[in-house]
N, C-alpha and C positions, 0 to 999 in steps of 0.2 A: 533516611529516617529523622523524622522533625524531631528535636529535643524539647519536651516541654520546659516552662519554667516551675520553680518550686511552688510559685502560687498556683498555677494550674494545676499541678499535679496534688497539691493539697486540697484543692476545690474537687477533685475526681475523685481521690481517695475519701473525702468527707461524704459527698454523697453516694460513694458505693457503699460507705458503712452504715449509712443512715438507710438506704433502701434495702440493705443486707437484714438489717434490724427489722426494719419494717414487713419485709418478707415472712421474717419467723413469726413477727407477731400475728400477722395476717393469717397463716399457716395454723399458729395457736389456737385463734380465735375462730377459724373455720371449724378445726377439730372439737373445740369446746362445745360452740353452738351445735354440731351436728349430734354431739352427745346428750347435750341438754335438752335440745329439740326434741330427740327421739324419746327422752325419758319423759318428758311432759305429755307428749301424744300417747304412751302408752298408761302412762297414769289416768288422762281422761279415759281411756279406753277401760281401762279396769274398772272406774268409778262408774261409767255408763252401765258395764256388764253387772255389776253390784246392784245399781238402782234398778234396771230392767227385770232382774232376778227377784228384786223385791217387791216390785209392782205385780208380775204373775205370782207371786206368793199371796200376796194380797188380795188379788183376784180368786184364787183356788180357796181362800180362806172363806170367800162370800159364796161356798156351794156353787161355784161355777165350774163348767168341765174344763179340761186342759183347752181344747181349741178356743174355746169362749174366753178363757182367762188370759190366752196369748193376745186374741185379737183386743179385748178391752185395755190390756197393758199397752199395748202400741198405741191404740187410740187415744188413752189418757195421759202416755209419757211422750213429750216432746223435748229431743235433745237436737239442735242446730246441727247440721254438719257431720252427725252421726247416723249411720245405717244399723238398722235393728232387726232380728231375726228370732224366732221361736220355731223349733224344729222337733218333732216326738223321736224316741228312741230308732223308729225304722229309718229316718232320715227325711221324712215327709216335713215340705213346710207349713207349720200353722199358721204363721203371720209373718209378716215382713214389710218393712217400712224403710225408706231413703231419703228423708227431706234435707235436700241441699246437700247430696252426696252422689256418687256413684253408685247405682243399683246393682247387684250382683244377682245372678241367676241362680235358679235352685240347687242345680248341679255344682256349682262353687261353693254354696252354702253347706252341701251335704259333704263334700271333700274335705272340709274345715277339721282340722283333729280339734277335738276337744280338750286341750291340754291346760288351757286356761292362761298361756304365754303368748303374748302379741307377736306377730310375725309379719313379712313385709311380701305382698303380692307385686314382685316386680314388673310384671309385664301391664300392670295397671296403675303403679304406684299407690296402692292401698295397704294400709295397715289394718289388720284385722286380728281378733282374738275371739274363741269360743270356748265355753265350759257347760260341763254336764252336771244336771242339778235333779236332786230327788226331794219331794214335797208330799207327805204322806203316801199314798202309793202311786202318786205319778211322777216319772222320769221323762226329762225332757232336757233340749240341749239349747242354750241362749248364744247368740253370736251378735256381735258389735263390731263395725267397722269405722274408718274415716278416709279420707282421701288424704294423702300428702302433698295434694297440690299447693295447699297455702303454706305450709313448711318450705316446699321449693321454692314457692316465689319469694318468701322471706329470705333464704339462703344465696339467691340469685340476687336480691337487690344488696344484699351485705357484701357479695363478692365484686359485684359491679361497684359498687361503693369503694371497694379497697382496691380494685383495679384502676379506678380514675384517682384515687387520692395518692396511690405510692408513685405514679409520674411526676404529680405537682409536688410531691413532698422532696423526690429526688431533683426538680429544678430549685425548688426553694432551698434546698441544702447546697447544692452546687453554689447558687449565688451567694447564699450564707457563707460557705468555706471560701468562697473568692474574695468576700469583704473582711472574713476575719484573717487569712493567709496576708491580705496586704496590710490590715492594721499591725498584724504580729510582725511583719516582716518590713515595714516601714523604717524601724531602726537598721535594720540589716542593711537596707538599700542606701541608708545615709552613711552607714560605716563603710561601704563599697566606696560611694562616692569621694569621702575623707580619705580611704586607704588610696584613691587611684591618684589622688592630687599630692600624696606624698613621693618624691624621687631622692635620688641622692643630694640635690641642692638642698631640700628640705626636710631632712633626717630629724630635725627638734619638733616637728608636728607630730598629734596623738591624736588617737581617735576620743570622741566624747563619751565618758562613760555615764550613762544615765541612771543605771541601776547595778550597782555591782553584785547583787545578789540571784538575778535571775540569769538566764544560760547565755541571753546576748551580753550582758554585763560581764560576765565571767569570759566570755570570746575576745570583748574589747580590751579587758584587762589582760589577757594572755597575750593578744596581738601587741598592746602596748610593750608588754615585758620582751616580746621579739624584736620589735623594734628599738629598745632601748640596747639590746645585746648587739642587733646589728648596727646601731649608730657608734656602740663603742668599738666594734671591730674595725669598722671603715675610720675611725678618729685613729685607732691604734695604727693602722696599715697607712693612713697618709701621713700620721707623726714617724712611723718607721720610714717611709719614703723620703719625706724631709730630713729627718734625721740621717739617714746613710747617705743622702746625696750630701750634706753638709761636710760629714765624716769624710768622704770619698774625695771630695773637691781638693782637701788640703796636700794629701800625697801625691794626687795626679798634678796640680798647680807646681809642687815643690819639682816633681819629675820634669814636667815639661818643660819649667824654666830653666833648669840644668841643662836638659836637651837643646834647647833654643841658644842659651848661652855658649855651649860648646860648638854647635853648628854655626853659629855666628862667629866665630873665630875668637871667643873670648878665653879660650883655652890654647896657651902656645906649647906647653912643655909635655911630657907623658905624666908626670905627677897630677897634672891639672887634670889630664882627660881620666887619669884614673880615678880621682877625687870626685868628677862628674860623674862617671859609670856607679862608684859607690852610693853616692845618693840618691842615684837613680834605682839601683839595687834594693837599697833598704826602704826606699817608699814603695817598689813595687812590691816587696815582701810583706811590708804593711797592709798593702791594698789586698794581698791575697788573703792574708789572715782573717781581714776585715770581710772579705767576700765568704771565706770559708764558716766563718761564725752566723753570718747573716742567713747563709744556706743552711746550716743547722737548726737555725730559730725559725725558718719560714718549714721546715720538715716537721720541727716541732709543732707549729701551729696546725699543720695539716694532719697531725697524729702518723705522719707517715715513716717515722723513724721507731720501729718497735726495738725493744731492748732485746740483745743477744744474751740471754739468761746463761751464766756458767757458776760454777764452784770456784771462789777462789779466797786466797786469806787478804783480808783489808790491811794488816799491818806491814805486809811485804810490798803492796802496794804504795801505802804511806812511806817506807823506806826509800823505795826506787825513785818517787817523784822528790823526795829530798834530796838524793843522790844527786838528782838531774838539775834540780832548781840551784845547786852549790856553784854550778858554773855562771848562771845569771847573778848569782848574789856576790859572787868574787869579781864580778866586773864592775860591779857598783860599789865595792868595798864594805857588803853587808855580809854578817856572820849569821849562818842560819843554824839555831840551836833545837835538837830532835830530843823529845823524849817518849819512846816508845816501849811499852812493857814488854816484858820477855815472852808473854802467852801469845800463840797464834789465835787472831781473831778470823773465824770462818763465816763467810758471807756468799750471798748468791745474788748476781746481778751482772749487768754490762760490766766488765773490767775495764774494757777499753774508755768508756764515758766516764766510770769512776776515777779513773787517771787522769781524763781532762779535767774533771771537777778539782779534785786536789792540786793539780799544776794552775789551773784558774787561780785557785785561791794562795797560792804560793806566788805567782807572778803578780798579783794584785799588792800583796804585803810587799815583796821586794822594790817595785815600782815606787811605793809610798813611804819607804824607809829612807831615810838621809843616810850619805856615806858614814860608816862607822857604826851604823845602827844594828840592831838585832832582830831576827825573826824567830819566834819560839813557837815549834810545832809539837803537840803533844796527842798521846793516843791513849785514852783511860777508860776503865772498866769499872762500875760502879752500880752493885745490886744489878748486874746483867743488863745495864745500859752502856752502851759504847759509845764516847765521844771522840771526835777528831777536833782539835781546836787550832787555829791559826791567828796568831797575834803578832802584829808588829809594833815598833816603837816610833811610828811616825806621829804625825800631828793628830791623829784620831779622827773620829767621824763625829759630828755634831748630833745631840739626841733628837734633833728637829729633822734630820738627814738620813736618820739610820732606817727608816722604812722606804727610803728613794734609791738606796744604792743598789737593788736588785732591778729596778728599772732600767730598761735598754737605752743604750748611748747617754747614761748618766754619769757625768764625771764631776766630781766634787771639785777637782782641781783643774779649771777651764784651761784648755791649752796644754795638759800634760799628755804623757804617752798613752797609747791605747784607744780604742773606741768607746768604751764604755759597755762592753758584751759579753767581758767574762764572768762577771758575777750573775749576770741573767742567765748564760748558760749553766753554770755552777748551781744555781736555784733549779732551773727546770730538771736536771739530772737528779738531784737530790729528790725532787717531787718524783719522778718518774720510778723510782725505786721504792717509795713510799718513806722517805728520810726526810728530816728537818734541817734546814740549813738557817740559820739566824744571825744576827750581828748581837755580840755582848760585849761590846766595846766600853770604856771608861770615860767617853767624851774627848776631850781634849789632850788626854794623855796617850792613847793606843787606840787601835781598832781592834776588835777580836770576832773572827767568825767561828761560829761552833756548829758542828754536824753532829745530829744524834742520828744513831744509826741503830734500826731496828730489824729482828730477823736474823740475827747472828749470835753465833756461839764461842766462847772461848776455851783453847786447849792450851793448858800449861805446857810449856817445851821442858822437857826431861833433861 
């Protein structure tokens, strides 16, 4: 099946529409002409009937007999294209004349009802009317008729003219539709050519917007917006791959170097072998955590990590995370201080992801707190709003960098521990729950992360 172009389809539909309109107009004109033509013929016949009756009455007024008056009236009255006859009450034809029209036989004249209403003799295409009249003591019937031949010929000319005009109009409409579609679709063709030239090497190119208010301009604006989003996604993907490669290179290089040194005879004692294996194990654990984090973010980008929503107590989750983080804090000489209210905070969400979010915030605070420093954790409720705050006594986050800390692979202390994914994951988890995670630090003295939780209720503990 041949698929027509939009230009061809527009031309065909336009011509079909025009032809349809012309057909409707032609049918309407034919109907109106038929009714108006018949009305005109009937009006002429009625006038001829009255004129014939008037002349007969005039002749009778001059003391003529009815036959003499009938013959005199037809001799005196001349109506081109109209036949006339006068009959007595018994049906005998007193006088008849048919100049320039079809003559009728006496039998046909006798059978014509004297109703005064015109009718058509379909067999001969004749319009005829008759009326019975009385003048003094004389009764008679006047009959007039005319051929519908001229009227039919006019209608035939009109119909033939329309039959010839409609195909010509259809061809002109098709050509006009083709030219109109070509002109209208020319910007669309140019847009298609520009879009074809855009590939992954030239994602910075955009379609030219000639008129933003018309439909094609709106299409170009929408397409450019799609390209902007696509370019952002591709750029983020490339940056993600570059950052991931850079982050994975360090632990892999360390582990490979340790293995090569050990295999090359660089380790001569059991303690040195154990030290090399410890280095390799630590680096592989770092790689494993990094891969797990990247996998979670990849699922997040694909919206393939649905939440396992369940009811839980947020205060218990924070307390358990603080208890687990104390082990990491003790190894670095950091003290965690917790201020969690006595009330139970009932929440609904993915408890596993919420635990991971809180642990990421605690791990980030511990790693940026110097030895003998402190990490403060609080859970407060004010006017129905629950906030979980994690603050460390580290160097703090400069105001200019506070908006970047949630980006992937961002580490303000270059070369420090971690891959720069923990805060990104925490931000994503908060957004998935409809919560808000923000930086509320004081610049150079500390960094404070505040989680604002919605959709929870507090229940005082008796």
